DOVO-17382 format. One line per 3 residues: their letters; for each residue x, y, z of N, C-alpha, C. Coordinates in pm, whole numbers, plus 50000, padded with zeros to 5 digits. Layout:
N
A	X/Y/Z/X/Y/Z/X/Y/Z | ...
***
This chain:
424
MYD	50636/47372/50724/50503/47401/50707/50403/47403/50620 | 50450/47355/50515/50334/47342/50447/50256/47182/50450 | 50357/47086/50491/50298/46966/50540/50198/46940/50691
EKR	50265/47030/50755/50202/47058/50893/50070/47089/50871 | 49953/46989/50931/49834/47000/50961/49739/47086/51107 | 49674/47187/51083/49666/47228/51210/49497/47232/51245
PSR	49433/47142/51268/49254/47183/51263/49219/47271/51300 | 49102/47340/51254/49063/47466/51326/48895/47430/51329 | 48834/47474/51456/48749/47464/51381/48655/47580/51339
LVN	48675/47662/51328/48631/47782/51258/48666/47767/51105 | 48776/47721/51068/48821/47705/50918/48673/47591/50878 | 48668/47472/50956/48595/47332/50940/48472/47381/50913
ASP	48412/47512/50994/48315/47524/51007/48234/47665/50913 | 48326/47696/50808/48288/47826/50702/48244/47707/50611 | 48120/47798/50569/48034/47724/50496/48074/47756/50336
VYY	48167/47864/50318/48261/47832/50187/48413/47823/50213 | 48447/47848/50090/48618/47810/50117/48680/47939/50213 | 48759/47933/50293/48811/48014/50390/48887/48136/50345
GWV	48931/48100/50239/49002/48194/50157/48917/48333/50134 | 48775/48307/50119/48701/48438/50110/48710/48539/50256 | 48705/48432/50352/48739/48534/50469/48846/48578/50511
ILA	48957/48510/50451/49117/48575/50479/49130/48693/50372 | 49054/48670/50259/48995/48822/50178/48962/48920/50219 | 48850/48900/50342/48779/49022/50354/48864/49099/50514
VGT	48913/48994/50596/49016/49030/50662/49158/49117/50656 | 49181/49085/50520/49311/49111/50520/49261/49237/50439 | 49162/49252/50355/49095/49388/50289/49108/49485/50443
FGG	49020/49440/50542/49006/49546/50608/49134/49594/50746 | 49233/49503/50685/49330/49540/50769/49451/49635/50664 | 49439/49632/50532/49502/49744/50447/49442/49885/50489
IMA	49267/49866/50522/49191/49985/50495/49265/50035/50684 | 49265/49952/50778/49311/49962/50895/49453/50092/50872 | 49552/50034/50794/49632/50101/50801/49666/50224/50751
SPG	49579/50271/50754/49558/50421/50684/49618/50553/50758 | 49621/50514/50917/49672/50635/50981/49816/50637/50931 | 49899/50522/50858/50021/50529/50849/50049/50547/50719
QTY	49948/50596/50614/49945/50638/50469/49949/50790/50458 | 50013/50810/50370/50021/50949/50297/49904/51063/50277 | 49762/50967/50244/49676/51029/50216/49618/51120/50358
AFS	49630/51024/50497/49577/51051/50606/49694/51160/50656 | 49832/51173/50675/49883/51228/50694/49871/51362/50656 | 49858/51407/50491/49811/51523/50416/49702/51608/50523
AFL	49582/51533/50534/49476/51562/50620/49544/51653/50760 | 49619/51627/50796/49683/51679/50956/49819/51754/50946 | 49868/51746/50809/49986/51826/50782/49998/51980/50821
DHF	49912/52080/50811/49889/52193/50830/49895/52209/50960 | 49788/52107/51007/49804/52160/51145/49955/52128/51253 | 50016/52027/51183/50178/52006/51228/50219/52126/51246
ITD	50215/52172/51095/50294/52335/51073/50261/52415/51180 | 50109/52473/51201/50086/52609/51280/50091/52522/51421 | 50059/52411/51468/50070/52402/51604/50193/52397/51670
LEL	50304/52370/51626/50406/52269/51632/50486/52435/51581 | 50448/52526/51494/50532/52589/51424/50668/52601/51377 | 50628/52509/51304/50733/52439/51183/50712/52474/51054
SRS	50783/52497/50956/50782/52523/50842/50747/52408/50747 | 50706/52429/50595/50683/52309/50544/50837/52210/50507 | 50873/52316/50485/50998/52235/50429/51075/52145/50548
FVS	51073/52220/50690/51112/52106/50768/51007/52004/50848 | 50912/52020/50823/50804/51891/50855/50862/51784/50738 | 50848/51823/50630/50902/51744/50459/51024/51653/50516
TLY	51081/51782/50586/51235/51668/50638/51225/51563/50702 | 51146/51638/50817/51139/51501/50911/51037/51368/50897 | 50911/51417/50796/50865/51297/50725/50987/51178/50653
TVG	51039/51257/50576/51131/51167/50492/51237/51100/50631 | 51310/51154/50708/51370/51117/50814/51290/50982/50869 | 51202/51019/50882/51121/50875/50942/51062/50791/50837
TLT	51037/50806/50753/50978/50689/50679/51135/50655/50599 | 51237/50700/50589/51364/50620/50552/51410/50526/50675 | 51422/50593/50790/51446/50501/50899/51342/50366/50910
ASF	51210/50420/50899/51093/50308/50861/51102/50177/50816 | 51203/50236/50679/51176/50121/50585/51302/50006/50588 | 51373/50044/50718/51471/49922/50737/51448/49813/50846
VLP	51318/49848/50881/51251/49726/50981/51180/49599/50881 | 51128/49684/50781/51060/49578/50707/51096/49421/50668 | 51271/49418/50621/51279/49315/50596/51243/49177/50759
YVG	51282/49239/50845/51284/49194/50959/51107/49148/51009 | 51020/49288/50943/50872/49221/50942/50840/49105/50804 | 50944/49081/50732/50885/48996/50668/50902/48862/50716
RQF	51070/48908/50764/51104/48721/50787/51035/48665/50916 | 50951/48747/50960/50870/48708/51111/50717/48671/51041 | 50701/48720/50958/50582/48690/50852/50571/48562/50833
DQR	50696/48503/50764/50717/48376/50746/50717/48275/50813 | 50812/48296/50946/50831/48193/51077/50714/48210/51181 | 50649/48327/51171/50563/48333/51297/50386/48328/51239
GAR	50396/48327/51140/50234/48339/51077/50173/48472/51088 | 50098/48463/50968/50014/48618/50937/49899/48625/51084 | 49866/48547/51121/49775/48569/51267/49831/48641/51352
VMI	49942/48578/51402/50015/48693/51529/50081/48826/51472 | 50103/48846/51360/50162/48942/51294/50050/49066/51288 | 49944/48996/51207/49814/49118/51224/49800/49175/51336
ALM	49775/49093/51458/49710/49156/51577/49809/49213/51658 | 49940/49170/51641/50037/49272/51661/50095/49414/51596 | 50063/49358/51493/50096/49516/51418/49973/49626/51455
SLL	49851/49530/51452/49735/49633/51507/49750/49717/51626 | 49810/49583/51714/49794/49686/51867/49894/49796/51863 | 50006/49762/51778/50137/49843/51777/50099/49979/51701
LGL	50043/49952/51597/50009/50093/51511/49902/50170/51562 | 49812/50087/51652/49707/50199/51762/49759/50265/51853 | 49879/50192/51904/49965/50276/52067/50006/50410/51987
ACV	50086/50400/51853/50147/50492/51762/50094/50611/51739 | 49913/50578/51731/49820/50705/51711/49797/50721/51814 | 49799/50715/51929/49746/50768/52071/49858/50838/52109
YMS	50033/50776/52045/50161/50876/52084/50153/51014/52025 | 50088/50998/51927/50101/51133/51861/49988/51226/51888 | 49882/51156/51969/49784/51279/52036/49940/51385/52105
FVR	50060/51335/52172/50093/51402/52266/50244/51466/52232 | 50216/51478/52119/50334/51518/52004/50380/51673/52034 | 50450/51722/52110/50501/51881/52102/50583/51925/52033
NAA	50674/51863/51989/50787/51939/51937/50834/51855/51818 | 50970/51909/51729/50983/51851/51599/51023/51724/51662 | 51116/51689/51713/51191/51561/51750/51086/51468/51795
MLC	50947/51465/51898/50846/51382/51938/50752/51350/51737 | 50739/51454/51672/50657/51440/51590/50759/51342/51484 | 50932/51387/51499/51013/51269/51357/50966/51107/51419
IGF	50949/51101/51582/50944/50968/51632/50804/50914/51563 | 50734/50989/51613/50573/50983/51542/50574/50906/51397 | 50639/50933/51300/50617/50953/51137/50703/50794/51163
FLL	50806/50779/51207/50870/50666/51171/50792/50525/51271 | 50700/50611/51328/50625/50448/51411/50512/50473/51332 | 50414/50509/51222/50358/50509/51194/50358/50503/51050
RQL	50469/50559/50977/50503/50481/50882/50524/50326/50844 | 50631/50293/50937/50704/50143/50997/50570/50067/51029 | 50465/50115/51120/50386/50000/51170/50261/50004/51069
GQG	50245/50130/51023/50097/50117/50891/50148/50087/50737 | 50219/50167/50695/50228/50186/50547/50363/50049/50553 | 50434/50021/50597/50493/49934/50614/50419/49816/50659
SLS	50416/49740/50768/50403/49638/50849/50255/49606/50841 | 50172/49674/50867/50029/49634/50874/49999/49578/50754 | 50035/49715/50647/49979/49686/50466/50038/49533/50437
LVS	50186/49544/50502/50241/49396/50434/50220/49267/50470 | 50175/49280/50588/50092/49137/50639/49930/49097/50607 | 49853/49240/50560/49696/49188/50526/49736/49208/50389
KNV	49817/49209/50289/49836/49173/50165/49884/49041/50154 | 50033/48995/50225/50032/48891/50198/49990/48747/50275 | 49895/48748/50366/49798/48670/50405/49709/48601/50287
INL	49671/48735/50236/49580/48706/50100/49607/48622/50030 | 49772/48673/49978/49853/48583/49843/49873/48431/49915 | 49869/48427/50053/49899/48272/50097/49755/48183/50013
WWV	49666/48244/50049/49517/48131/50037/49469/48143/49879 | 49534/48208/49779/49505/48238/49659/49608/48236/49559 | 49607/48130/49464/49725/48124/49333/49635/48172/49218
RRR	49554/48051/49167/49551/48102/49033/49435/48195/49020 | 49359/48237/49117/49282/48309/49124/49285/48441/49210 | 49434/48454/49216/49472/48579/49314/49433/48731/49217
GLV	49464/48734/49076/49439/48888/49036/49309/48917/49065 | 49223/48831/49051/49063/48865/49068/49036/48895/49203 | 49078/48822/49293/49060/48799/49437/49119/48972/49476
MGI	49251/48985/49461/49340/49092/49487/49205/49228/49403 | 49160/49211/49317/49081/49337/49249/48977/49339/49330 | 48870/49240/49380/48791/49259/49447/48783/49275/49552
GGV	48934/49247/49640/48958/49356/49766/48970/49481/49735 | 49034/49493/49623/49080/49620/49597/48958/49735/49622 | 48856/49692/49558/48759/49787/49533/48676/49796/49667
AGA	48644/49739/49778/48637/49783/49889/48756/49844/49991 | 48878/49812/49963/48979/49886/50008/49016/50025/49973 | 48995/50078/49832/49018/50187/49754/48905/50292/49796
LLS	48794/50208/49826/48637/50275/49863/48667/50361/49962 | 48668/50239/50085/48673/50279/50198/48794/50355/50254 | 48952/50301/50230/49095/50388/50240/49024/50583/50183
GLF	48945/50554/50084/48953/50730/50017/48874/50768/50130 | 48798/50733/50225/48687/50815/50294/48798/50886/50410 | 48879/50814/50417/49010/50870/50562/49043/50987/50566
PYL	49063/51083/50408/49110/51181/50434/49005/51260/50496 | 48858/51246/50419/48738/51291/50389/48736/51322/50563 | 48709/51162/50619/48683/51174/50801/48754/51249/50872
INA	48921/51271/50837/48960/51322/50929/48959/51479/50900 | 48946/51516/50802/48880/51685/50766/48746/51692/50831 | 48675/51641/50865/48568/51636/50939/48581/51650/51068
MIP	48679/51582/51127/48668/51542/51225/48755/51653/51323 | 48860/51698/51256/48954/51781/51330/48887/51911/51354 | 48819/51948/51286/48712/52108/51313/48653/52080/51446
LYG	48600/51961/51492/48517/51933/51572/48578/51910/51692 | 48711/51817/51699/48729/51754/51827/48876/51794/51832 | 48964/51882/51711/49099/51876/51718/49150/51800/51701
WRF	49330/51786/51626/49367/51670/51561/49432/51593/51664 | 49433/51651/51806/49522/51501/51874/49389/51448/51912 | 49280/51467/51926/49195/51359/51975/49126/51279/51827
TYV	49162/51330/51740/49142/51282/51606/49245/51095/51602 | 49390/51166/51654/49435/51075/51659/49374/50977/51763 | 49375/50972/51854/49314/50901/51943/49252/50801/51888
ALG	49143/50849/51820/49019/50775/51810/49058/50677/51700 | 49177/50733/51635/49239/50637/51510/49266/50529/51606 | 49358/50531/51714/49396/50447/51790/49304/50341/51845
AML	49202/50447/51886/49080/50297/51937/49039/50220/51848 | 49031/50256/51700/48948/50206/51625/49075/50046/51618 | 49183/50081/51590/49283/49977/51550/49267/49870/51662
MLV	49283/49920/51818/49312/49822/51898/49181/49743/51913 | 49044/49805/51894/48926/49776/52004/48866/49707/51849 | 48912/49700/51719/48825/49706/51625/48941/49562/51554
MLP	49047/49592/51460/49120/49526/51407/49206/49455/51475 | 49260/49471/51608/49284/49375/51656/49221/49231/51713 | 49119/49237/51720/49020/49119/51755/48970/49040/51644
IGW	48952/49125/51536/48892/49111/51395/49029/49003/51357 | 49162/49043/51325/49271/48961/51276/49277/48844/51371 | 49290/48863/51543/49325/48731/51570/49218/48610/51556
IFV	49134/48691/51543/49004/48582/51581/48981/48495/51470 | 48994/48566/51351/48962/48549/51194/49094/48460/51092 | 49210/48555/51138/49321/48478/51052/49382/48328/51062
RDR	49352/48272/50953/49471/48175/50975/49591/48162/50853 | 49667/48106/50870/49860/48118/50834/49830/48095/50673 | 49806/47939/50654/49798/47918/50507/49690/47814/50528
PED	49625/47761/50390/49522/47681/50380/49623/47503/50386 | 49700/47511/50304/49781/47387/50366/49775/47334/50510 | 49828/47463/50563/49807/47377/50751/49663/47306/50804
HGL	49534/47349/50706/49417/47339/50727/49374/47219/50651 | 49450/47117/50589/49409/47047/50463/49348/47106/50356 | 49368/47214/50309/49305/47293/50222/49392/47241/50123
QPD	49341/47306/50017/49451/47390/49885/49423/47531/49867 | 49477/47592/49806/49474/47763/49765/49401/47751/49638 | 49304/47825/49674/49201/47865/49602/49089/47801/49601
GID	49080/47682/49679/48974/47595/49709/48956/47454/49683 | 49069/47441/49596/49087/47289/49501/49095/47200/49595 | 48995/47109/49564/49021/46983/49659/49101/46904/49649
ANG	49066/46783/49668/49168/46688/49673/49223/46640/49544 | 49088/46646/49422/49086/46564/49299/49069/46657/49255 | 49135/46785/49229/49183/46917/49160/49070/46964/49153
EDG	49023/47041/49036/48917/47133/48985/48921/47161/48839 | 48793/47139/48793/48736/47050/48674/48837/46963/48581 | 48867/46851/48669/48945/46774/48576/49102/46737/48587
EDS	49141/46886/48691/49299/46913/48681/49385/46827/48777 | 49494/46760/48697/49596/46715/48796/49635/46835/48923 | 49567/46829/49022/49609/46911/49171/49758/46917/49237
SAP	49807/46783/49197/49975/46741/49212/50046/46846/49142 | 50005/46890/49011/50106/46971/48921/50129/47058/48949 | 50278/47124/49021/50281/47255/49060/50231/47373/48981
IEH	50223/47448/49076/50081/47552/49028/50148/47725/49059 | 50283/47701/49114/50355/47819/49145/50544/47798/49123 | 50640/47827/49138/50717/47863/49145/50783/47915/49266
NWT	50835/47843/49346/50919/47936/49416/51051/47946/49471 | 51086/48074/49476/51217/48118/49444/51240/48184/49621 | 51387/48151/49637/51417/48215/49761/51455/48363/49736
RAQ	51473/48435/49864/51508/48611/49815/51644/48591/49773 | 51713/48503/49769/51868/48564/49755/51824/48519/49548 | 51766/48392/49523/51732/48410/49413/51679/48499/49320
ALR	51576/48579/49400/51490/48663/49332/51570/48786/49303 | 51659/48822/49410/51727/48932/49424/51826/48931/49254 | 51859/48838/49265/51922/48792/49087/51911/48799/48976
TSS	51760/48850/48972/51697/48879/48827/51655/48985/48801 | 51664/49060/48646/51639/49169/48628/51519/49202/48673 | 51449/49140/48623/51280/49113/48669/51217/49196/48771
FWL	51325/49160/48882/51252/49190/49026/51326/49331/49033 | 51422/49366/48979/51444/49507/49000/51400/49638/48889 | 51360/49564/48834/51269/49642/48724/51126/49685/48783
VVA	51066/49607/48838/50931/49593/48907/50973/49658/49034 | 51045/49675/49110/51107/49772/49206/51094/49842/49228 | 51210/49924/49080/51221/50053/49023/51131/50134/49018
GLA	51010/50081/48892/50900/50140/48893/50794/50134/48976 | 50775/50040/49099/50672/50049/49229/50774/50176/49307 | 50922/50181/49314/50958/50249/49382/50945/50402/49354
SMS	50964/50424/49215/50954/50555/49174/50779/50593/49182 | 50713/50552/49176/50554/50575/49190/50551/50567/49344 | 50605/50504/49416/50565/50557/49582/50638/50667/49640
MLN	50776/50730/49544/50814/50832/49588/50720/50952/49523 | 50684/50959/49408/50650/51031/49331/50493/51065/49430 | 50428/50941/49425/50274/50977/49498/50260/51021/49630
TGL	50344/50976/49706/50389/51012/49838/50438/51189/49855 | 50498/51218/49755/50565/51337/49727/50423/51428/49702 | 50351/51415/49623/50247/51464/49556/50136/51452/49679
TFH	50050/51332/49703/49990/51383/49810/49974/51401/49943 | 50123/51432/49963/50169/51482/50110/50137/51594/50160 | 50164/51694/49971/50109/51815/49981/50014/51885/49884
IFS	49919/51754/49894/49823/51814/49795/49717/51899/49842 | 49725/51898/49977/49636/52060/50007/49670/52165/49966 | 49813/52188/49976/49898/52296/49955/49842/52309/49813
VFE	49879/52253/49708/49875/52227/49578/49768/52252/49547 | 49634/52248/49587/49537/52307/49526/49488/52444/49623 | 49534/52451/49729/49554/52635/49762/49644/52722/49710
DSG	49748/52635/49625/49793/52754/49563/49721/52744/49412 | 49637/52703/49405/49545/52678/49262/49423/52751/49284 | 49429/52809/49383/49297/52910/49415/49171/52812/49451
LSS	49181/52620/49483/49081/52562/49543/49092/52577/49718 | 48998/52523/49769/49006/52542/49943/49024/52385/49963 | 49072/52376/50091/49099/52223/50171/49046/52156/50183
AVA	48847/52179/50158/48720/52102/50142/48738/52051/50008 | 48788/52118/49904/48767/52068/49771/48846/51952/49748 | 48997/52024/49782/49103/51911/49797/49027/51770/49867
ASV	49025/51753/49965/48922/51620/50073/48841/51573/49983 | 48777/51653/49932/48651/51569/49832/48692/51508/49719 | 48847/51546/49703/48842/51488/49527/48944/51323/49595
FVP	48967/51332/49737/49014/51180/49740/48867/51038/49711 | 48776/51115/49712/48626/51028/49670/48646/50991/49557 | 48634/51089/49427/48648/51011/49286/48815/50934/49262
IAA	48891/50946/49353/49038/50886/49371/48997/50757/49389 | 48950/50714/49500/48919/50616/49529/48823/50522/49464 | 48727/50563/49399/48593/50518/49338/48659/50480/49183
TGA	48728/50603/49157/48821/50539/48990/48911/50437/49051 | 48982/50455/49165/49100/50332/49176/49019/50174/49189 | 48938/50183/49270/48801/50069/49311/48806/50013/49160
IVQ	48733/50040/49069/48673/50024/48956/48801/49958/48853 | 48906/50055/48902/49017/50004/48791/49145/49901/48889 | 49111/49853/48991/49171/49725/49077/49092/49603/49030
LLG	48947/49671/49025/48909/49540/48964/48899/49477/48840 | 48910/49581/48732/48937/49557/48613/49075/49463/48588 | 49183/49556/48664/49277/49526/48653/49322/49345/48737
GLL	49260/49358/48827/49225/49145/48880/49205/49093/48752 | 49059/49116/48666/49061/49040/48579/49138/49057/48458 | 49226/49135/48477/49287/49136/48356/49472/49027/48390
IGR	49430/49025/48529/49591/48942/48540/49560/48806/48538 | 49648/48783/48448/49639/48669/48376/49621/48668/48244 | 49572/48763/48193/49512/48761/48047/49591/48840/47965
VSI	49700/48952/48042/49758/49064/47993/49890/49047/48095 | 50022/49075/48035/50112/49093/48094/50153/49206/48207 | 50195/49142/48331/50174/49215/48440/50265/49374/48398
RLL	50395/49363/48298/50462/49427/48251/50404/49532/48193 | 50279/49520/48131/50193/49621/48028/50083/49709/48114 | 50075/49644/48230/49986/49730/48346/50112/49778/48410
LAA	50201/49729/48470/50305/49842/48549/50333/49928/48450 | 50319/49908/48313/50393/50041/48233/50259/50174/48197 | 50159/50095/48244/50046/50190/48239/50009/50290/48327
SLG	50069/50246/48471/50042/50287/48576/50143/50418/48565 | 50306/50346/48543/50406/50474/48544/50379/50556/48426 | 50310/50559/48337/50296/50634/48236/50131/50722/48273
MMS	50035/50682/48355/49947/50743/48449/49985/50829/48507 | 50119/50815/48621/50230/50879/48669/50262/51011/48665 | 50339/51015/48551/50379/51118/48437/50249/51203/48397
LVL	50154/51161/48391/50045/51218/48319/50012/51348/48457 | 49973/51237/48567/49938/51298/48716/50034/51396/48754 | 50129/51401/48751/50245/51478/48782/50207/51659/48694
VLA	50220/51585/48539/50225/51751/48477/50061/51788/48526 | 49976/51726/48545/49865/51785/48572/49816/51886/48674 | 49907/51806/48830/49906/51915/48925/49892/52064/48947
PSL	49999/52127/48899/50044/52237/48933/49929/52316/48824 | 49824/52237/48756/49716/52343/48634/49584/52323/48698 | 49520/52258/48814/49435/52285/48863/49349/52399/48910
SSL	49288/52458/48759/49258/52587/48731/49069/52640/48760 | 49029/52467/48761/48842/52492/48801/48826/52354/48899 | 48737/52375/48951/48658/52284/48963/48616/52131/48853
EMA	48636/52154/48771/48625/52041/48688/48768/51965/48670 | 48879/52082/48677/49007/52037/48658/49013/51932/48770 | 48986/51980/48869/49019/51903/48999/49012/51729/49010
YFF	48843/51729/48932/48794/51641/48985/48847/51522/48850 | 48900/51581/48717/48955/51522/48648/49111/51474/48675 | 49189/51573/48754/49312/51524/48815/49265/51395/48930
GFC	49143/51385/48989/49155/51281/49064/49092/51166/49049 | 49033/51174/48900/48997/51063/48773/49152/51023/48787 | 49211/51069/48715/49374/50998/48685/49466/50952/48759
MGV	49452/51017/48899/49514/50951/49029/49435/50814/49066 | 49301/50831/49057/49275/50694/49101/49308/50583/48957 | 49317/50605/48819/49359/50519/48747/49466/50453/48751
QGG	49561/50591/48790/49702/50550/48853/49715/50423/48974 | 49669/50483/49080/49665/50415/49199/49587/50301/49177 | 49488/50246/49110/49439/50127/49090/49497/50019/49021
LEM	49578/50102/48976/49680/49996/48868/49819/49957/48920 | 49883/50065/49010/49995/50041/49101/49943/49953/49195 | 49814/49944/49275/49785/49850/49411/49777/49757/49332
IVS	49704/49702/49225/49658/49566/49191/49813/49502/49149 | 49903/49550/49096/50038/49530/49018/50111/49487/49131 | 50126/49582/49249/50260/49560/49313/50110/49456/49472
SVV	50018/49430/49448/49970/49348/49524/49963/49171/49503 | 50011/49175/49371/50008/49022/49310/50161/48999/49267 | 50238/49119/49224/50346/49087/49098/50460/49015/49185
FAN	50483/49017/49311/50587/48944/49356/50516/48791/49413 | 50436/48781/49422/50390/48627/49454/50356/48566/49324 | 50339/48650/49244/50276/48557/49119/50453/48515/49053
FFG	50550/48590/49045/50642/48594/49021/50747/48495/49095 | 50766/48511/49199/50847/48406/49322/50781/48347/49412 | 50622/48312/49425/50564/48180/49461/50580/48264/49603
RRH	50473/48156/49712/50454/48180/49834/50544/48140/49955 | 50597/48038/49894/50695/47986/50004/50833/48116/50118 | 50827/48201/50041/50904/48264/50066/50880/48443/50074
LGS	50764/48427/50037/50690/48574/50032/50726/48678/50145 | 50705/48631/50218/50733/48747/50304/50878/48795/50305 | 50976/48712/50316/51105/48752/50319/51155/48857/50175
IAG	51069/48790/50066/51093/48880/49915/51000/48993/49931 | 50893/48995/49967/50794/49155/49971/50842/49188/50092 | 50928/49147/50199/50970/49239/50302/51117/49326/50280
FAS	51149/49249/50155/51289/49315/50127/51225/49442/50015 | 51155/49390/49922/51103/49505/49840/51049/49646/49892 | 50954/49584/49971/50883/49685/50082/50996/49776/50163
TLL	51102/49723/50181/51198/49835/50262/51252/49947/50144 | 51239/49888/49999/51307/49966/49911/51136/50056/49852 | 51086/50016/49872/50970/50112/49838/50944/50181/49931
VGA	50932/50144/50083/50877/50292/50190/51012/50377/50163 | 51127/50305/50174/51275/50376/50173/51254/50482/50034 | 51206/50480/49964/51203/50558/49814/51079/50665/49860
SAL	50926/50612/49890/50845/50715/49940/50902/50826/50068 | 50972/50790/50120/51069/50874/50214/51104/50974/50126 | 51182/50964/49988/51261/51060/49976/51151/51169/49879
GPM	51022/51138/49848/50924/51250/49805/50936/51352/49866 | 50892/51394/49949/50794/51506/50034/50894/51608/50038 | 51032/51589/50064/51136/51699/50132/51121/51784/49990
PIG	51192/51718/49828/51225/51820/49750/51105/51891/49692 | 50982/51853/49713/50874/51884/49683/50816/51997/49807 | 50875/51984/49885/50858/52096/49993/50910/52182/49985
VAR	51034/52181/49984/51160/52243/49954/51146/52322/49822 | 51133/52291/49720/51094/52377/49581/50997/52487/49631 | 50868/52395/49660/50735/52476/49699/50775/52659/49808
DLM	50878/52595/49864/50921/52700/49972/51039/52851/49921 | 51097/52760/49821/51168/52854/49731/51144/52925/49613 | 51078/52836/49536/51029/52871/49396/50859/52932/49447
GGY	50811/52911/49556/50696/52976/49551/50573/52923/49468 | 50618/52789/49412/50505/52711/49310/50560/52540/49322 | 50462/52491/49265/50523/52330/49225/50536/52273/49118
AAV	50530/52372/49002/50556/52335/48875/50652/52257/48823 | 50736/52360/48850/50905/52310/48816/50936/52156/48821 | 50906/52128/48975/50939/52021/49037/50869/51940/48969
LST	50751/51940/48997/50641/51842/48983/50689/51777/48787 | 50700/51852/48700/50719/51866/48570/50848/51798/48549 | 50935/51826/48588/51087/51756/48576/51091/51606/48626
FAI	51009/51583/48721/50994/51441/48816/50912/51342/48734 | 50804/51431/48658/50695/51350/48531/50793/51288/48443 | 50947/51335/48453/51033/51260/48347/51099/51094/48374
VPF	51103/51077/48502/51132/50929/48571/51028/50808/48555 | 50875/50869/48588/50838/50723/48582/50788/50697/48439 | 50777/50789/48335/50791/50780/48168/50925/50691/48147
ALA	51060/50703/48170/51146/50662/48124/51141/50506/48160 | 51107/50468/48302/51068/50332/48312/50944/50271/48306 | 50869/50321/48220/50777/50235/48179/50773/50174/48048
IAC	50861/50268/47970/50938/50192/47870/51045/50082/47868 | 51140/50086/48011/51214/50007/48014/51153/49864/48076 | 51026/49920/48158/50957/49812/48184/50887/49722/48057
LLF	50835/49775/47963/50797/49748/47852/50898/49647/47778 | 50986/49730/47757/51112/49618/47676/51189/49513/47765 | 51224/49535/47855/51318/49443/47956/51251/49352/48050
CRV	51078/49350/48132/51038/49322/48259/50996/49170/48176 | 51059/49074/48248/50949/48943/48221/50913/48894/48322 | 50807/48763/48334/50761/48707/48438/50869/48597/48469
PGA	50951/48533/48576/51093/48491/48602/51074/48315/48573 | 50932/48267/48549/50925/48072/48565/51014/48070/48669 | 51056/47936/48652/51131/47843/48716/51267/47928/48810
PPE	51301/47920/48893/51428/47919/48995/51543/47853/48920 | 51662/47884/48920/51794/47804/48859/51794/47690/48984 | 51839/47559/48939/51890/47510/49060/51992/47542/49096
E	52065/47482/49224/52136/47521/49324/52193/47398/49383
***
């Protein structure tokens, strides 16, 4: 695939390096995956509980089952990304996720809700997010951190508006029609944008990553290797892969669990659902700034330091969550969540491409995504069950805070960039 050139009038006509177009479309794809993200589900949660007459712990269990089942499909999606290319996969996943949103408007019982959770988590949080992120990685190498940071600003800000938008639409139109509207956005906006503008690799069109011309950039020898390409089997034999995955998986689990119940967490502290929805704005704004700063730091600061910092912030967020006694505390909590999420997003966006190269990125990232999505499935249920049994969140969240703190120390001590793969 790397040596096969496929002329494209759109790429050739672009007045700037086409990787910037890919950045815009990939970022938009990540935003449009929001219906499959936990922060969107959190705005619908109380309506599922009330309209379907289900308990919080039972809905949490259904979410766990749906998410865990969805995670097993992602290695296949990653392989298809490598084989069929980003253009086909982004268009296909946009269509399927849009149809899944429409399906949610027909949910009438627990079994249908579980199927809906599976579809939205697999197609949104899993597949569309995976392919949108990885297509950007294909077009950038040296400036990958900066580019991902720039994309993260728009992604964090606009994604953070989704819970606010959903919370505003549901009282006006009902939660079922809100899902139909989300599905229409995916099929009528994201699908055509992805199909028209996405191209798979710069090498397919006679270009080099980062827009480097044939003679190199600033006198560099463009023939020199700019990345090391590992196979999935080679990557899985490194301790760094498993440390990174363990750190990201712990945050995926705990962030998902906390965000899934965040409206209830706020209500237990005497704060309204409107306040809970509004906190997503500072979360998004802070996350955007941190992602940009993190992108600038990638290449200057070790990824393991950024990962450890994110894990440490995760512990702080969990300790703060049950103690939101005022509006000021709520917004400080949102600030901390934004810092944590921004660091986590920039690390997860670049780490597998930086460590293991682009050639088998879909397979490697797809396997990692199975573990991350699977871990996210484990968060809502124990927190929901603890709330039903104990009447509060303090004990379970404080206990869980130990996990990311311990992993932060492990990453600082043992996580290293793998370098060149061993010869086989």
